[in-house]
DRENTOR-69566 format. One record per residue: x, y, z of N, C-alpha, C, O in turn. Coordinates in steps of 0.2 Angstrom, whole numbers, plus 5000, padded with zeros to 4 digits. Atoms other than C-alpha are relative to their C-alpha. Layout:
<mibas>
XYZXYZXYZXYZ;...
</mibas>
This chain:
<mibas>
500649995003533448985153499449965004498949985005;500450054996532648835163499850045007499350035009;500149974994532848935179499550064999499150075004;500449945002531949085171499349985000498850015002;500750035001530448975166499749985007499149995008;500250024994530348895183499850065005499350065009;500249944996530349065191499450044998499050065002;500649965003528949135179499449965002498949995004;500650044999527748985182500149965006500749935007;500050044994527448905199499949924998499749914993;500150075001527348715201499349984999499149934995;500750025000525448705203499750044994499150044993;500349965006525248805186499749944995500149894994;500350045005524048715174499850044994499650094994;500249975006523548745156499449964998499449904997;500650035003521748705149499950024993499950084992;500149995007521448695131499250014998498949965000;500749985001519748785126499949994992500250024988;500150025008519148705109499350034998499150024993;500749985002517348785110500050054995499650054991;500049955005517848935101500249984993500150024988;499750025007518648845087499549964996499649954990;500550045003517148735083499650044994499650014989;500449975005516148865073500550024994500350014988;499549985006517748915063500149934996500149944990;499950075004518048725058499449994996499449964991;500650015003516248715054499950044994499750024988;500149965006516248865043500549984994500349994988;499550025005517848805034499749944996499849944990;500350065003516948635030499450024995499349994990;500549985004515448735023500250034994499850044989;499749975006516548815010500149944995500349964989;499850055005516748645001499449954999499049955004;500650055002515548514993500449934999500849924995;499750075000516048334997499649954996499049954997;500450055004515548204984500549935000501149935002;499650065002516148024979500149994993499650004989;499850015007516947984963499849934998499549895002;500250075003516647824952500449955004500149895004;499650054996518047734962499849995007500049955011;500250004993517147774978500450045005500350035011;499649964996518447894984499750065002499350094998;500349934998517948054994500450054996501050054997;499649945003518348214984499550065002499050055004;500349934998517848394987500250054995500750054991;500049955004517548544977499950075004499450065008;500149944996517648724983499350044997499250044991;500649965002515948824983500250064997500750094998;499849935003515848984973500050055005499750055010;499949954995516349134982499450045001499350075006;500649974999514649214979499649965005499250005009;500450044995513749074988500350015007499950015012;499750004994515049085002499850075003499750085009;500149934997514749275004499250015002499150045007;500750004999512849255003499849975007499449995011;500150044994512849125017500350045006500050035011;499749964995513949235027499650065002499550075008;500549944998512749385026499449975003499150015007;500750034997511249275029500149985008499649995011;499950024993512049215045500050065005499950065011;500049944996512149395051499650064997499750124997;500549955003510649475042499750055005499650105002;500349954995510049555058500450065001500250115004;499549954999511649665058500050044994500450094994;500049965006511349735040499650065001499150065003;500349944999510949915040499450014994498950034996;500549995005510049925023500249964994500849944992;499950045007509849825006499750044995499650014989;500349965006509149974996500650004995501150024996;499650005006509949964979500349944999500749934993;499750075001510449784981499649974994499049974995;500450035005509949684965499549955003499649915008;500650044998508249594967500249925000500049895004;499850075000508949424961500449985005500349935008;499550024995510349424973499750015007499849975011;500449994994509149484987499649945001499549925007;500550064999507949344984500549945002500249905006;499550064998509449214985500250015007500349965011;499849984993509949305001499549985005499649965010;500550014996508249295008499949925001499749905006;500050074999508149105004500549975004500349925008;499550034996509749075012499950025008500049975012;500149994993509249165028499449965002499349955008;500650044999507549075027500249925002500049895007;499750074999508548905027500350005007500349955010;499749994994509448965042499650025006499850035012;500549994995507848995052500150075003499950085009;499949944997508249175054499350045001499350095005;500649974999506449225052499549975005498949995006;500450034995505749105065500350015007499950015012;499749994993506949145079499850075002499950124999;500349944998506049285089500650055002500450115002;499549954999507749365093500350044994500550094994;499849975006508149405075499550014994499650044989;500550005005506549385065499750074998499750084992;500349945002505849555066500550054997500350084991;499549965003507449645062500249984993500350014988;499850035006507849525048499550014994499650034989;500549995004506149545040500050084998499850094992;500049935001506249735042500550024994500450074990;499549985004507849745032499849984993499950034988;500350025006507049655017499450044998499350064992;500749965002505349745018500250074999499850104994;499849945002506149915018500350014993500250074990;499749995006507049885002499649974994499650004989;500450035006505849774992499250005001498949984996;500749984999504149814999499549944998499549895001;500550055002502749714990500349944997499949894997;499750065002503949584983500149965006500049895006;500050044994504149535001499449965002499349905003;500650024999502349515004499450054998499450105000;500649955003500849584994499349985003498950025004;500650024997499449485002500149955005500649905005;499950044994499349405019499349975002498950015004;500650034998498049275024500149965007500549915007;500050034993497849235043499449985002499249995008;500750014999496149175042499949945006500349895006;500150054994495549085059500749995004500849935006;499450014997497349105066500150065005500750095004;499949944995497149235080500649995004500950045006;499450014996498449155091500650024996501150045000;499449995004499749165077500150084999500650104999;500049925001499249355075500350035006500750075006;499749984994499649385093500749985001501150025004;499350024998501249285094500550044995501050054997;499649975005501949365078499850074998499950094992;500249935002501249545079500650044998500550084994;499549955002502949625079500349994993500550034990;499850015007503449535063499550024995499750054989;500549985004501749575055500050074998499950104993;499949935000502049755058500550024995500550084992;499549985004503549755047499850004992500150034988;500250005007502549715031499750064998499150074999;500249935001502349895025499550004993499150044993;500349995006501749865007499449954999499349934993;500550055001500249745010499450034996499250094998;500649985004498749764998499449965002498849995002;500650044998497649625005500249975007500749945008;499950034994497449565023499449975002498950005003;500650044998496349425029500149985007500549945009;500050024993496049415048499349985002499149985008;500650024998494349335047500049945005500449905005;500150064995493849225062500550005005500649955009;499450004995495349285073499750025007500150015012;500349984994494149355086500550045004500750035010;499549964997495349495090499750055005500050075010;500449954995494049615099500250074997500550084992;499949935001494049805099500750035001500950084998;499449974997495649835108500749974998501249985001;499450045002496949725099500550054997500350104993;499449955002498649815095500050004992500350054990;499950005007498549765077499650054996499850074991;500449955003497149885073500450075000500250114996;499749945000498250025078500550014994500750064992;499550005005499549975065499650004993499950024988;500450005007498249945051499850074998499850084992;500249945001497650115053500650054999500450114998;499549955000499350195052500250014992499949974988;499849985007500250265036500349944997500449934991;499750065003501250105034499649954997499849924992;500550055004499650005029499650044996499050024995;500549965003498950145019499949974993499450004989;500250035006499050035003499549955000499449914995;500450055000497849915009499350014996499150074996;500649995005496449884996499449955003498949965002;500550054997495649725004500149995007500749985009;500050014993495249705022499449955002498949975002;500550054997494349555030500049995007500549975010;500050004992493849575048499349975002499149985008;500650034998492349465049500149955006500649925006;500050054994491949365065500650025004501049975006;499549974996493149475075499850035007500250075010;500249974993492049525090500050084999500250115005;500049935001492049705083499450035001498850014999;500649974998490849825090500050074997500550094993;500049935003490350005085500650045002500950084999;499449974997491750065096500649994996501050034995;499450025004493049965087500050034993500550054990;500049975007492450025070500150075000500350104995;499949934999492450205076500850015000501050064997;499249994999494350185081500349984993500850014991;499750025007494650095064500050054995500450064991;500149945005494050245054500250075002500150114998;499949934998494550385065500650034996500550094995;499449965004496250425056499750034993499950084991;500349985007495250435039499550065001499550114998;500549954998493850545047500350065002500150125001;499749944997495050665056500650024996500650084995;499449985003496650665047500149984992500650004989;500050025007496250595030500549954998500949954993;499450055001497550455032499749935003499249935006;500250074998497450265035499749964995500149954990;500350045005496250165026499650034995499150014993;500449965005495750295013500049964994499649984989;499950045006496250174999499649945000499649904995;500350064999495150035005499449994995499050044994;500550015005494049954991499549955002498949955000;500550054997493349794999500149995007500749995010;500050014993492949775017499449955002498949955000;500550054997492149625026500050015008500550005011;500149994993491449665043499449955003499149975007;500650044998490149525044500149965006500749955009;500150044994489649425059500450035006500750005010;499849964995490149565071499450045003498950054999;500649974996488949645084500050084998500150125002;500049935003488749805073499350034999498949994997;500749975001487249925072500150054995500650064992;500049945005486750065060500550065002500750094998;499549954997487750185071500749994998501050034996;499350015002489350095068500150004993500650024990;499950005008489050075049500050074998500350094992;500049935002488850265049500750035000500950074996;499349985000490750275052500349984994500950014992;499750025007491050195035499950054995500250044989;500149955005490450345026500650044998500650074992;499449965002492150425026500549964995500949994992;499650045005492850275015499750014993499349984991;500349985007492550364998500249954995499849944990;499850055005493450224988499749935001499949894997;500350064999492450084995499649984995499150024993;500450035006491649974981499649945002499149934999;500450064998491149814990500050005008500550015011;500150014993490549785008499649945002499049934999;500450064997489949635018499850025007500250025011;500349994993488849665033499549955002499149965006;500450064998488049495034500149985007500749985010;499950034994487749425051500150055006500250045011;499949954995487749595060499350015003498849985002;500649994997486349675070499650044996499050064998;500449965004485749775056499549964995499749904995;500550045004484249725045500050034993500150094992;500049985007484149725026499350034998499050004994;500749975002482649845025500250064996500750084994;499949945005482350005015500450055003500750094999;499649954997483150115028500849994999501250044997;499350025001484850025026500250014993500750044992;499849995007484750025007500050084999500550104995;500049935001484350215007500650035003500950085000;499449974997485750255019500649994996501050044995;499550015004487050175008500050034993500450054990;500149975007486250234992500150075000500450104995;500049935000486150414997500750035002500950084999;499349974998487850435006500649974997501150004998;499450045002488950304998499949984992500449964989;500150025007488150274981500149924999500249904993;500050075001488050084984499349975001498950005004;500750035000486649964981500149935002500749905002;500050074998486249794988500049954994499749964990;499950055005486849644978499449955001499449925006;500550064999485449514974500349945001500049895004;499750064999486749384974500750015004500950065004;499449994996488249354985500650014996500749994990;499449985004489849434979500649955001500749925006;499450055000491349324974500550025005500949975007;499449974996492649434983499949985007500449975011;500150024993491849385000500049925001499849905007;500050074999491949194997500749985003500849925004;499350014998493849205002500349954996500849924998;499750045004494249094988500650024996501149994994;499549975004495449214980500650035005501150055003;499549974995496349264997500549955002500349895004;499450054999498049184999500650055002500650115000;499449974999499749235005500550004994500649954991;499650005006500849294991500650055001500650105004;499449964999502649354991500649955002500549895003;499450044998504449294996499949975007500149925008;500150034993503849275014499549955001499349945007;500550055000502549145010500249945004499849925008;499750064997503649005016500150025008500149975012;499949984993504049105032499350005004499449975010;500750014996502149115037499949925001499649915006;500150074999502148925034500449975006500249935010;499550024994503648905046499750025007499749985012;500349984994502749005059499449965002499449945008;500550054998501248895058500249935002499949915007;499750074998502248735059500250015007500149965011;499749994994503148805074499450005006499549985011;500549994995501548855083499649945001499349935006;500450064999500648695079500449955004500149915008;499650054996502048595087500050025007499949985012;500149984993501848705103499349985002499249965008;500650024998500048675103499949935001499549915006;500050074998500248485102500249995006500049945010;499750024993501348485117499550035006499449995011;500549984995500048595126499449965001499149955006;500650045000498648495121500049935004499649915007;499950064996499348335128500050015008499749985011;500049994993499648415145499350025002499150005008;500649984998497948495145499549945000499149935005;500450065000497048325140500249965006499749935009;499850044994498048235154499750045006499450005011;500349964995497448375166499349995001499049985006;500750015000495648365161499849935002499349925005;500250074998495648175162500149995008499749965011;499950004993496348195180499550035004499250005009;500649964996495048325186499349984997498950015000;500650035002493648235176499650064997499050064998;500449955004493148385165499949994993499850034989;500050025007493148295149499350014997499250044992;500750005002491248295148499850084999499550104994;500149935000491248485151500350034993500050074990;499749975006492448515136499649974994499650014989;500450025005491448405125499450044999499250064993;500649955000489848505129500250074997499850094993;499849935002490748665126500250004992500050054989;499850015007491448605109499349994996499350024990;500750015004489648545104499650074999499350084994;500349945001488948715108500350054995499950094992;499749965005490248805098499849984993499850024989;500250035007489848695083499350024998499250044992;500649975001488048745085499950074998499650094994;499949935002488448925085500350014993500050064990;499849995006489448905070499549994994499550024989;500550025004488048825061499550064999499350084993;500549955000486848965066500350064996500050104992;499749955004488149095059500049994993499950044989;500050025007488249005043499450014996499350024990;500649995003486449015040499750075000499150084998;500249935000486349205042499950034993500250004988;500149975006485649305028500650044997501050075001;499449975004486949375015499850084999499250094996;500249925001486949575015500750024997501150045000;499449985003488249625002499850074996499350074993;500149945004488349804995500650014995501149994996;499549985004489249864980499950064996499350094996;500149945004489550024970500049984993500549964990;500150025007488950004952500550044996500650104997;499549965005490150054938499650044996499150024993;500449965004489450204929500149984993499650004989;500050025007490050144912499649944999499349944993;500550065001489149974914499350025000498950004997;500749985000487550064919499850044994499250034992;500249965007487650184904499949954995499449964990;500150055005487850034893499349965001499049954996;500650034999486349954901499450044998498950024995;500649955002485250104899500050014992499450014990;500050005007485750114881499749944997499349944992;500350065002485349934879499250005001498949974997;500749994998483649964887499650044995499150034993;500349965005483350104875499949974993499449984989;500050035007483750004860499549944999499249934994;500450065000482649854865499350024997499049984994;500749985003480949944862500050014993499549994989;500049995007481450004845500049944996499749944991;500050065003481849834840499349965000499149944994;500750045000480149764845499550044996499150014993;500549965005479249904835500249994993499849984989;499850015006480349874820499849934997499649924991;500250075002479949684820499349994996499349964991;500650015004478149694816499950044994499550024989;500049965006478349834803500349964994500049964989;499750045006479549724793499549944998499549924992;500550055001478249584795499450024995499249994991;500649985004476849694788500250024993499850014988;499749995006477949754774500049944995499949944989;499950065003478249574769499349984998499149964992;500750025001476349544770499750044994499450024989;500249965005476049694759500349994993499949994988;499750035006477249634746499749944997499549944991;500450065002476349474745499350014997499149984993;500649985003474749554743500050034993499650024989;499949975006475349654729500149954994499949954989;499950065004475949494721499449974998499349944993;500650035001474249424723499650044995499250014991;500449955005473449574714500349994993499950004988;499750015006474649544700499849944996500049934990;500250065003473949374697500449945002500349894999;499650064998475249264705499649955005499249985009;500450054996474549104714500350005007500849985008;499850004993474649134733500049935003499649895000;500050074996474948984745499350005003499050055004;500650014997473448914753499950035007499450055009;500049974994473948984770499850085000499550105005;500049935001473849164764499350024997499350084995;500749985004472049164756499650045004499350095001;500449954996471249254771500250074999499850125000;499749945001472349404766499650044995499550104995;500349975005471249434751499450045002499150094999;500649974997469749494762500250075002499750115003;499949934999470749654766499850054995500050034989;500149955005470149804757500550055000501050055003;499549955001471049954751500150055007500650075009;500049964994470550054767500449965005500749995009;499650044995471249914778500750004999501150015004;499350005002472849914769500350075002500850085005;499849934998472950104771500150015008500650045010;500050004992472550084790500749965002501049985007;499450044998473949954791500750044999501150045003;499449965001475250064783500150065004500650085005;499949944995474850204795500349985006500650035010;499650024993475550104810500750004999501149995004;
</mibas>
């Protein structure tokens, strides 16, 4: 037997033990237990529930799941939280597919409203993930400065975002060309943003020609065109009144104050994770940039540039407010009825007063002692009384 082994292996044969592949297995086995200390200070452990072990295993491989359609919502939310804790939605290699699995099955529960105000860099970095949120009803991209040719506009106008009701695109460097592209699917194929009700396109270099492309949005009820190249004159009012049935609001509309816009849904914490990760990267880049600016002596130029940007922001904030809204027909009818009722009330009021006076005069004629204030009424003759009764 020894001769056979020496013949099979040569003298310089060596064996190396590879433990790298065993580490994840040992780690997974320890994750199946909960370690605690008892009253005596001894270490003890209890087994995790089988459901928790299964959910964590699926969360580790969520990008390989084909579909969650039909999976209970409560269990799906627990699975989403487990995948969120494992950073599956922040890793660029798994985030898009992992979010797509949940979005296809649960839609608006995943994300109903998304607010990315003044975060244009985050929009560009996470564009692939944002495209996965199919059931969005509100999207705030105010101040992102995306321009006319950004890829996100191509997805906003697709059928996947047809449920959008609120869209805020103020201060995005949109021109008439960009607004034409944004409304092209609605004008040509009757698809895209046809269900839009509130639209903010303020502080963009738009003209009356660009606003003409909005006439295809039949369900539009509120519009903000403040800070654009148009003037709030009679021509602009007649344009929206005749073609869209909208009137200019004498006061700013609350919907465009952005106080109600926020991120809502299961993926709310995911958006916060994206922001934290992006802010960490910006801090590293800012240190390198400040060191470079100090070395090349460009700090003064940067300060002047920031100062001019703040002045431009002040000018933009001081622009006149131009809000349009579509009045509710029920409320207008009630107002007209109220207006019709008010004159009749004014007519009835003096008549009732005259009737009271006439009653008092009749009491005076019967011999009752009138008060001192009503003595001048005795000077009225019968003809005067008949004339008063005729009114």
